[in-house]
C-alpha positions, 0 to 999 in steps of 0.5 A, spaced: 493 575 495 492 571 489 487 567 491 487 561 486 493 557 488 490 558 495 488 552 501 485 554 506 485 550 513 481 552 519 480 550 526 474 551 530 472 549 537 472 552 544 478 555 548 476 556 556 470 559 554 470 563 547 470 560 540 477 559 538 480 564 534 487 569 532 486 572 539 483 566 542 487 560 541 491 556 546 499 555 545 499 548 544 494 548 539 497 553 535 503 550 534 501 542 533 496 546 528 501 550 524 507 544 524 502 540 522 500 544 516 507 544 515 508 538 514 502 537 509 505 542 504 512 539 505 510 532 503 508 534 496 515 534 493 514 540 488 513 545 493 518 550 494 520 554 501 519 561 495 513 558 492 509 558 500 505 564 502 501 564 509 496 569 511 492 567 518 485 571 519 478 571 523 473 565 521 475 561 527 483 561 526 484 560 519 491 558 515 491 561 508 497 559 504 498 560 497 503 554 493 506 554 487 500 550 481 504 544 481 503 542 488 496 545 490 494 540 484 497 535 488 494 537 494 487 539 491 487 531 487 488 528 494 482 533 498 477 532 492 479 523 492 478 523 499 472 527 499 469 522 495 472 515 498 472 517 505 478 512 505 485 514 508 488 509 504 487 512 497 491 518 498 499 520 500 501 517 506 504 521 509 498 527 508 493 522 510 496 521 517 497 527 519 489 527 517 488 522 521 491 525 527 487 530 526 481 525 526 483 522 532 483 528 536 476 530 534 473 523 537 476 526 544 473 533 543 467 533 540 467 541 539 473 542 535 472 541 528 478 541 522 476 543 516 481 543 509 479 547 504 483 548 496 480 553 493 475 552 487 472 546 491 468 544 497 473 541 501 473 537 507 470 538 514 474 534 519 470 532 526 466 527 531 460 525 526 466 525 519 466 517 516 473 517 514 477 512 516 483 507 513 479 502 509 483 495 508 483 493 500 479 485 501 479 484 494 479 475 492 479 472 486 478 465 485 484 462 481 489 456 479 495 457 483 502 453 484 504 452 491 510 451 495 512 448 501 513 441 505 508 437 507 506 437 514 500 433 514 495 429 510 490 426 512 482 425 515 477 421 517 470 425 515 474 432 512 481 429 509 486 435 508 493 436 505 497 441 511 502 446 507 508 449 511 509 455 505 516 458 505 513 465 510 512 459 515 504 460 514 500 453 514 495 453 509 490 447 509 489 444 502 481 441 502 482 434 498 478 427 497 481 420 499 482 418 493 487 424 492 491 422 498 490 413 496 492 414 490 499 417 491 505 411 492 510 414 496 510 418 503 509 426 502 510 427 509 515 432 512 517 432 505 518 438 500 511 439 495 509 443 490 501 442 490 496 445 484 490 446 488 483 452 486 483 457 491 481 464 493 487 469 493 488 476 496 490 481 490 493 486 495 497 481 500 497 474 496 493 471 501 491 464 500 483 461 503 478 456 501 484 451 498 482 445 493 487 440 491 488 439 483 494 435 483 501 433 486 506 436 481 513 435 480 518 438 484 525 437 485 527 443 490 535 442 489 540 443 483 545 438 479 551 443 481 555 439 475 550 440 471 550 448 472 558 449 471 557 445 464 552 449 462 556 456 465 561 453 461 558 452 454 556 458 454 562 461 455 565 457 448 559 459 444 563 467 444 570 465 444 570 466 437 567 474 438 573 479 439 568 485 440 562 483 444 559 489 444 560 491 437 556 483 436 550 485 439 550 492 437 550 489 430 545 484 431 540 490 433 542 493 427 539 487 423 533 486 426 531 493 426 
């Protein structure tokens, strides 16, 4: 069997009073383990049925899979990344969910251990002591942003603030000064508003926290239907003396090149 593009999948543990081996493995473990391996391989779009060659060998219970080079490199890259990051979120979603399932089983059975070894790497071991997990990315940056929504409340004696309900239904509390509210000449409560703030924003989720008021901005969420129709009509009229619109655009591009 060619070794260059091979991946070893190993499961260790105890069945009854004996170590797991090709001659001693429960039907349920054999079924789920081989099914998971099949799902891992199928998760790589570049892998083809004719590329996959499988053999079962001694060494606890070891399944060696040989696949095409492109698929092998994709799988190897994921395992290498997981080995260095310990973060399931850093690799392919389908493959990470299967590996996460194996980790969950080792937490229930301390004797159980899985190992994945792409050829040419040290591979990874999955057991009850593994610190591989899903690490939630929490990247917050301070930025000046505009928030749009309905003002539910504003004021406060000791800690004045503005409560703004945004489109997704979340209410954001915006810290402000008494003079920020006192300087407003119209009642903002229960009305649409655009507020410029300095806040911490999560680059992954878009969540906003620690918002500080800068200013209310002019904001009119409605549009003038008659003005819109007038603009459309003007745009249509500007093309009336052009016989072939496509040819006109093509000539324009040619002139600019």
